[in-house]
N, C-alpha and C positions, 0 to 999 in steps of 0.2 A: 505495500499501499503506500504510496507517494505523499508527502507533504510539501507544504510548501517552507515549512521549517522546523527544525529542532529545540526544545527546551529544556534543558537541565534545569531543576531546581535542586540546590546543593544545601543543604543542610549541616552547618560546621558546629559540631557539637563537643562540647569539654575544650575549647580552643586556648590560645593564651589571651587571656584579659588585656595584657598589658598592649600586645598586636591590634587587638580589635579595638584599641582606645586612641591609638596612633593613627592622624588623619594622613598624615606623608608616607609611612609604612602601608596603609592600606589602600591608598594612592599608588606607590609604587606596584604593590602587589597586583593591582586588579589592572595595571597597563603592562607589566610583564605578560600576563595571562593571556590579556587579548594578543599581544605581540607574537608570544610563544604560539598560539592558535592559528596564527596565520590571517588574522582580521587586521582590515584598514581602519585605524583610528581615525575618526573624524572629530571627537571634541570630546569633553570629559568634565565632570564636575564632581567635587564633594566636599562634605559640610562636617563639621565637629559640632557636637552637642554638649550641652551643660544639665548634667554633670557629667553626664559620659555618653560615650558611643559615637558611630561616625555613620553615614549614609553617601552614596556616590554612585557616578554612574558613567561607565564609559560608552559613547554613541560609537558604533561601527558602520562600516558602509554595507554590514551583513546584517545589522541589528544590534544588541546592545549585551554588557553586562553590567550588573548592577549588587550592590551589597547593601545591607542593614545589620548593624552589628547590637548587641546587648553585651558589654563588657563584663558586665554584675553578673550575668549568667555563662558567660563563656560560651556565649553563642553568636551565630552570625547565619543571615538566609541571602543567600548569592543565587541570582539569575544569569542565565547564560542561555542567549537567545541566539540563533545563527540561522541564517537562510542559506540554503545553496551546499555543496556537497565538498566545498575545496577548504573549508576551515576544520581545525580538530579540536572542538570541545573540550574533549578528554583531558586533552593537554593542558588545558585551563585549569581543570578541574583539580588536577595534579597538583600544579603549581601552587593553588590557591589554599589547597589542603595542606600541602607541606611548609609553605609558608607562615600560616595559624597557628601549626602544630596541632590541630584538630584529631582529639584521640578517637573519637566516636563519630566519624561524619557518614552522610548518607547521600544519594544522588538517586534522584527520580524524574527519568525522561518521558516527555510529552512531546508526540507527534501535534504540529500546529498546522493550522489549513489542510486538512484532509480533506479534497474534495473528491466527489463522487463520479465527475464526468468520466468516462470511458477515455483512454487512450489520450488523456490531458497531456500537454508537454507544459514543461516549467521552464520559459525562456529566460527567467532569472536564474538558474542553476548552469553550472557550468559543467556538471555531468549528471546524469540519470542512475539511479539507483534504488531498492528498494530499500527502506530500513525499517526494522520492528520496533516497535515499543518495548520501553523495556525499565524494569527497576535495578538498579545497581547499588549493593552495600558495599562500601567498601571496607 
């Protein structure tokens, strides 16, 4: 079954609170994750909240990466949404998990834009291939 995009929902549990509360480090991690996944970075914004927490988004030509952190719980919610088949979002996941030192991460993959038209071509994709919706536990 073809789809317009892949949406990886990354749950970072038991992550390093100091890292999750450092806006510059979170920015560095997400930018590196986007680059290593093969994405084309268009723009980004990150914000530190008081008394704690960081939110940020990296807009990529192929969609986006976003993060919201709760350092007090050692938790962060990350979205990696990609369109096309040229990116490696799993590489982004690995970089983010390692950099935040999450001891109990979980990834859920959702196929987005599953259309019922037979023999539909996706002109925005660089190549066509079937991908299965999967739930991955790291």
